[in-house]
VEXLOFI-252278 format. One record per residue (C-alpha): x, y, z; residue number from 1. Coordinates in steps of 0.25 Angstrom, whole numbers. Layout:
BEGIN
+-------+-------+-------+-----+
!    px !    py !    pz !  nr !
+-------+-------+-------+-----+
!     X !     Y !     Z ! NUM !
...
+-------+-------+-------+-----+
//
This chain:
BEGIN
+-------+-------+-------+-----+
!    px !    py !    pz !  nr !
+-------+-------+-------+-----+
!   380 !   554 !  1250 !   1 !
!   389 !   560 !  1261 !   2 !
!   399 !   571 !  1257 !   3 !
!   410 !   578 !  1263 !   4 !
!   412 !   593 !  1259 !   5 !
!   424 !   602 !  1258 !   6 !
!   423 !   617 !  1255 !   7 !
!   434 !   627 !  1252 !   8 !
!   436 !   641 !  1247 !   9 !
!   445 !   644 !  1235 !  10 !
!   451 !   657 !  1229 !  11 !
!   454 !   661 !  1215 !  12 !
!   460 !   673 !  1209 !  13 !
!   452 !   681 !  1199 !  14 !
!   460 !   684 !  1186 !  15 !
!   462 !   699 !  1187 !  16 !
!   451 !   701 !  1196 !  17 !
!   436 !   702 !  1195 !  18 !
!   426 !   714 !  1197 !  19 !
!   411 !   715 !  1196 !  20 !
!   401 !   726 !  1200 !  21 !
!   401 !   721 !  1213 !  22 !
!   416 !   721 !  1217 !  23 !
!   430 !   714 !  1213 !  24 !
!   437 !   702 !  1215 !  25 !
!   450 !   695 !  1214 !  26 !
!   447 !   681 !  1218 !  27 !
!   436 !   671 !  1218 !  28 !
!   434 !   662 !  1231 !  29 !
!   427 !   650 !  1228 !  30 !
!   421 !   638 !  1237 !  31 !
!   422 !   625 !  1234 !  32 !
!   414 !   612 !  1240 !  33 !
!   419 !   599 !  1238 !  34 !
!   409 !   587 !  1242 !  35 !
!   416 !   572 !  1243 !  36 !
!   409 !   559 !  1245 !  37 !
!   423 !   553 !  1249 !  38 !
!   426 !   547 !  1234 !  39 !
!   422 !   560 !  1226 !  40 !
!   421 !   575 !  1228 !  41 !
!   413 !   586 !  1221 !  42 !
!   417 !   601 !  1221 !  43 !
!   409 !   613 !  1218 !  44 !
!   414 !   628 !  1219 !  45 !
!   407 !   641 !  1223 !  46 !
!   409 !   655 !  1224 !  47 !
!   402 !   662 !  1236 !  48 !
!   397 !   676 !  1231 !  49 !
!   396 !   688 !  1240 !  50 !
!   385 !   694 !  1232 !  51 !
!   376 !   682 !  1236 !  52 !
!   381 !   683 !  1250 !  53 !
!   390 !   672 !  1250 !  54 !
!   405 !   670 !  1255 !  55 !
!   415 !   660 !  1254 !  56 !
!   413 !   657 !  1269 !  57 !
!   400 !   657 !  1268 !  58 !
!   398 !   647 !  1256 !  59 !
!   408 !   638 !  1263 !  60 !
!   400 !   639 !  1276 !  61 !
!   387 !   634 !  1268 !  62 !
!   394 !   623 !  1260 !  63 !
!   401 !   618 !  1273 !  64 !
!   388 !   619 !  1281 !  65 !
!   383 !   607 !  1272 !  66 !
!   395 !   598 !  1276 !  67 !
!   386 !   589 !  1286 !  68 !
!   375 !   589 !  1276 !  69 !
!   384 !   584 !  1265 !  70 !
!   389 !   573 !  1274 !  71 !
!   375 !   569 !  1277 !  72 !
!   372 !   568 !  1262 !  73 !
!   367 !   581 !  1257 !  74 !
!   367 !   580 !  1241 !  75 !
!   365 !   590 !  1230 !  76 !
!   351 !   590 !  1230 !  77 !
!   350 !   593 !  1245 !  78 !
!   361 !   604 !  1243 !  79 !
!   351 !   613 !  1235 !  80 !
!   343 !   615 !  1248 !  81 !
!   354 !   614 !  1258 !  82 !
!   360 !   627 !  1253 !  83 !
!   355 !   639 !  1245 !  84 !
!   359 !   643 !  1231 !  85 !
!   372 !   649 !  1231 !  86 !
!   388 !   645 !  1232 !  87 !
!   388 !   636 !  1243 !  88 !
!   377 !   627 !  1236 !  89 !
!   384 !   629 !  1223 !  90 !
!   398 !   623 !  1228 !  91 !
!   391 !   611 !  1234 !  92 !
!   381 !   608 !  1223 !  93 !
!   392 !   608 !  1213 !  94 !
!   401 !   599 !  1222 !  95 !
!   389 !   590 !  1222 !  96 !
!   387 !   590 !  1208 !  97 !
!   402 !   586 !  1206 !  98 !
!   402 !   575 !  1216 !  99 !
!   390 !   569 !  1210 ! 100 !
!   396 !   570 !  1196 ! 101 !
!   408 !   563 !  1202 ! 102 !
!   401 !   552 !  1209 ! 103 !
!   392 !   548 !  1197 ! 104 !
!   404 !   549 !  1187 ! 105 !
!   397 !   559 !  1178 ! 106 !
!   399 !   574 !  1175 ! 107 !
!   390 !   583 !  1183 ! 108 !
!   382 !   588 !  1170 ! 109 !
!   379 !   573 !  1168 ! 110 !
!   373 !   573 !  1183 ! 111 !
!   364 !   585 !  1178 ! 112 !
!   359 !   578 !  1166 ! 113 !
!   365 !   588 !  1157 ! 114 !
!   375 !   588 !  1145 ! 115 !
!   389 !   590 !  1147 ! 116 !
!   392 !   605 !  1147 ! 117 !
!   399 !   611 !  1135 ! 118 !
!   410 !   621 !  1134 ! 119 !
!   404 !   634 !  1137 ! 120 !
!   409 !   648 !  1133 ! 121 !
!   408 !   656 !  1145 ! 122 !
!   408 !   671 !  1147 ! 123 !
!   421 !   678 !  1152 ! 124 !
!   420 !   689 !  1163 ! 125 !
!   426 !   702 !  1162 ! 126 !
!   425 !   708 !  1177 ! 127 !
!   421 !   723 !  1179 ! 128 !
!   433 !   734 !  1175 ! 129 !
!   435 !   746 !  1168 ! 130 !
!   430 !   746 !  1154 ! 131 !
!   444 !   746 !  1148 ! 132 !
!   449 !   735 !  1158 ! 133 !
!   437 !   727 !  1153 ! 134 !
!   440 !   729 !  1139 ! 135 !
!   454 !   723 !  1141 ! 136 !
!   447 !   711 !  1148 ! 137 !
!   437 !   709 !  1137 ! 138 !
!   449 !   711 !  1126 ! 139 !
!   456 !   700 !  1133 ! 140 !
!   444 !   690 !  1133 ! 141 !
!   438 !   695 !  1120 ! 142 !
!   439 !   680 !  1114 ! 143 !
!   429 !   676 !  1125 ! 144 !
!   415 !   674 !  1119 ! 145 !
!   408 !   680 !  1131 ! 146 !
!   412 !   691 !  1141 ! 147 !
!   405 !   695 !  1153 ! 148 !
!   407 !   709 !  1158 ! 149 !
!   405 !   713 !  1172 ! 150 !
!   399 !   727 !  1173 ! 151 !
!   399 !   737 !  1184 ! 152 !
!   386 !   745 !  1185 ! 153 !
!   391 !   758 !  1180 ! 154 !
!   384 !   760 !  1167 ! 155 !
!   392 !   767 !  1157 ! 156 !
!   405 !   760 !  1162 ! 157 !
!   399 !   747 !  1161 ! 158 !
!   396 !   750 !  1146 ! 159 !
!   411 !   755 !  1145 ! 160 !
!   414 !   742 !  1150 ! 161 !
!   406 !   734 !  1141 ! 162 !
!   410 !   742 !  1129 ! 163 !
!   425 !   739 !  1133 ! 164 !
!   423 !   724 !  1134 ! 165 !
!   416 !   725 !  1121 ! 166 !
!   427 !   732 !  1114 ! 167 !
!   437 !   723 !  1120 ! 168 !
!   430 !   709 !  1116 ! 169 !
!   421 !   713 !  1104 ! 170 !
!   417 !   699 !  1101 ! 171 !
!   414 !   694 !  1114 ! 172 !
!   398 !   692 !  1120 ! 173 !
!   397 !   700 !  1132 ! 174 !
!   388 !   699 !  1144 ! 175 !
!   389 !   708 !  1157 ! 176 !
!   386 !   707 !  1171 ! 177 !
!   382 !   719 !  1179 ! 178 !
!   382 !   711 !  1193 ! 179 !
!   370 !   719 !  1197 ! 180 !
!   377 !   732 !  1195 ! 181 !
!   367 !   739 !  1185 ! 182 !
!   353 !   746 !  1188 ! 183 !
!   341 !   745 !  1179 ! 184 !
!   344 !   757 !  1173 ! 185 !
!   359 !   752 !  1170 ! 186 !
!   353 !   740 !  1163 ! 187 !
!   344 !   748 !  1154 ! 188 !
!   355 !   758 !  1150 ! 189 !
!   366 !   747 !  1148 ! 190 !
!   358 !   736 !  1142 ! 191 !
!   357 !   741 !  1128 ! 192 !
!   371 !   746 !  1127 ! 193 !
!   376 !   732 !  1132 ! 194 !
!   368 !   726 !  1121 ! 195 !
!   374 !   735 !  1112 ! 196 !
!   388 !   731 !  1116 ! 197 !
!   385 !   716 !  1114 ! 198 !
!   381 !   712 !  1129 ! 199 !
!   372 !   699 !  1129 ! 200 !
!   368 !   700 !  1143 ! 201 !
!   369 !   707 !  1157 ! 202 !
!   370 !   699 !  1171 ! 203 !
!   363 !   705 !  1183 ! 204 !
!   363 !   719 !  1180 ! 205 !
!   354 !   723 !  1191 ! 206 !
!   355 !   718 !  1206 ! 207 !
!   348 !   705 !  1209 ! 208 !
!   336 !   709 !  1217 ! 209 !
!   335 !   723 !  1211 ! 210 !
!   332 !   719 !  1196 ! 211 !
!   317 !   720 !  1195 ! 212 !
!   320 !   731 !  1184 ! 213 !
!   325 !   721 !  1175 ! 214 !
!   311 !   716 !  1173 ! 215 !
!   306 !   728 !  1168 ! 216 !
!   317 !   731 !  1158 ! 217 !
!   321 !   728 !  1144 ! 218 !
!   333 !   719 !  1144 ! 219 !
!   340 !   721 !  1131 ! 220 !
!   352 !   715 !  1138 ! 221 !
!   348 !   701 !  1144 ! 222 !
!   350 !   701 !  1159 ! 223 !
!   356 !   689 !  1167 ! 224 !
!   352 !   686 !  1182 ! 225 !
!   365 !   683 !  1190 ! 226 !
!   363 !   689 !  1204 ! 227 !
!   348 !   687 !  1202 ! 228 !
!   348 !   672 !  1199 ! 229 !
!   352 !   662 !  1209 ! 230 !
!   344 !   650 !  1207 ! 231 !
!   330 !   646 !  1202 ! 232 !
!   324 !   653 !  1213 ! 233 !
!   330 !   666 !  1206 ! 234 !
!   322 !   664 !  1193 ! 235 !
!   308 !   669 !  1196 ! 236 !
!   315 !   683 !  1201 ! 237 !
!   321 !   684 !  1187 ! 238 !
!   311 !   683 !  1177 ! 239 !
!   308 !   695 !  1168 ! 240 !
!   321 !   702 !  1174 ! 241 !
!   332 !   693 !  1168 ! 242 !
!   335 !   686 !  1155 ! 243 !
!   346 !   675 !  1160 ! 244 !
!   351 !   670 !  1172 ! 245 !
!   365 !   668 !  1177 ! 246 !
!   367 !   654 !  1184 ! 247 !
!   379 !   653 !  1193 ! 248 !
!   380 !   641 !  1202 ! 249 !
!   384 !   650 !  1214 ! 250 !
!   371 !   655 !  1213 ! 251 !
!   363 !   643 !  1211 ! 252 !
!   370 !   635 !  1221 ! 253 !
!   375 !   624 !  1212 ! 254 !
!   374 !   617 !  1198 ! 255 !
!   361 !   610 !  1204 ! 256 !
!   353 !   623 !  1205 ! 257 !
!   360 !   630 !  1193 ! 258 !
!   355 !   619 !  1183 ! 259 !
!   341 !   621 !  1189 ! 260 !
!   341 !   636 !  1188 ! 261 !
!   346 !   635 !  1173 ! 262 !
!   334 !   625 !  1169 ! 263 !
!   325 !   635 !  1176 ! 264 !
!   330 !   647 !  1171 ! 265 !
!   330 !   643 !  1156 ! 266 !
!   315 !   638 !  1159 ! 267 !
!   311 !   651 !  1163 ! 268 !
!   318 !   658 !  1151 ! 269 !
!   331 !   664 !  1156 ! 270 !
!   344 !   662 !  1149 ! 271 !
!   355 !   657 !  1157 ! 272 !
!   370 !   661 !  1160 ! 273 !
!   379 !   653 !  1169 ! 274 !
!   389 !   661 !  1177 ! 275 !
!   398 !   658 !  1187 ! 276 !
!   406 !   665 !  1199 ! 277 !
!   421 !   667 !  1199 ! 278 !
!   425 !   653 !  1202 ! 279 !
!   433 !   641 !  1196 ! 280 !
!   430 !   631 !  1186 ! 281 !
!   424 !   622 !  1198 ! 282 !
!   412 !   633 !  1198 ! 283 !
!   412 !   633 !  1184 ! 284 !
!   410 !   619 !  1181 ! 285 !
!   396 !   616 !  1186 ! 286 !
!   390 !   629 !  1180 ! 287 !
!   395 !   624 !  1166 ! 288 !
!   384 !   613 !  1167 ! 289 !
!   374 !   625 !  1169 ! 290 !
!   379 !   633 !  1158 ! 291 !
!   376 !   623 !  1148 ! 292 !
!   366 !   631 !  1139 ! 293 !
!   367 !   644 !  1146 ! 294 !
!   367 !   656 !  1137 ! 295 !
!   379 !   663 !  1145 ! 296 !
!   389 !   655 !  1152 ! 297 !
!   399 !   662 !  1162 ! 298 !
!   408 !   653 !  1168 ! 299 !
!   422 !   660 !  1167 ! 300 !
!   425 !   660 !  1182 ! 301 !
!   438 !   652 !  1181 ! 302 !
!   442 !   661 !  1169 ! 303 !
!   443 !   673 !  1178 ! 304 !
!   452 !   666 !  1189 ! 305 !
!   466 !   666 !  1189 ! 306 !
!   466 !   651 !  1191 ! 307 !
!   455 !   640 !  1191 ! 308 !
!   455 !   627 !  1198 ! 309 !
!   460 !   613 !  1193 ! 310 !
!   453 !   607 !  1182 ! 311 !
!   446 !   620 !  1179 ! 312 !
!   437 !   622 !  1167 ! 313 !
!   443 !   623 !  1153 ! 314 !
!   439 !   637 !  1146 ! 315 !
!   442 !   638 !  1132 ! 316 !
!   437 !   645 !  1118 ! 317 !
!   424 !   635 !  1121 ! 318 !
!   422 !   640 !  1135 ! 319 !
!   421 !   633 !  1149 ! 320 !
!   423 !   617 !  1147 ! 321 !
!   415 !   607 !  1155 ! 322 !
!   422 !   604 !  1168 ! 323 !
!   431 !   592 !  1170 ! 324 !
!   427 !   582 !  1181 ! 325 !
!   439 !   585 !  1188 ! 326 !
!   433 !   599 !  1190 ! 327 !
!   419 !   597 !  1193 ! 328 !
!   407 !   589 !  1190 ! 329 !
+-------+-------+-------+-----+
//
């Protein structure tokens, strides 16, 4: 099947800005790939992430570099080896899924042999800030069932932030994300206190690649691998150190590998979280397929933007609803 390709970058403002341990942002810049067979078109969205050595220009160049191969019949199966796991492959892989669903006249989950996704409650992220500011944000979102709290790796201040969030949202479940900002001693000191405050999990407390200490520690607070887990090749290095993995399509390189990673992780005894980068509903839509049955769903990207794209996902008290065919899949 000969395909034509278009690729573009788009910018979306973040409501109130967004800060994690590695820095602050005021906008999200995404890359959208569109594949067309002349009669139908499929789209996929990705977020180039500097932490993984990616840039908007670099990812667009990666995608554009396959233009001739796509015209000569490159398909989704061949794409898996044509590009490494990462944002560029994600955009193209999801565009293939969207186009294949349109060509077959079915939804993407049917192509995958899976049941239709249900409305899924999602975490809502509170970015890093002073404790009182985080308490105010928590109070404004106290109706949400699950809050994800960004922490900064500064020990006592992290506990103060968390206590402030708990005071602002006494009934919400809480997970925390350290974004590689802790040391082993920080986890040992903070984990029992966080359990006392009702925290159920921490994402990536230690830097990926410098996390061996987790294997020899008691983990009263379950630990989720984020930056340490990209695709199935990551799994052997996580055994004994992590209790859960965070699947993001921008890390796996698309829905194809994300589904395979989910199944492999479960078979090896890992719990599953499905997360996202700061992006629009077009990026969340395929992730909802992976999120079915996950222990934690964190697909709140559009909720953190000042404006979503047309035909965006519906978010309500039941959570994120499956995408309309006008959006994706």
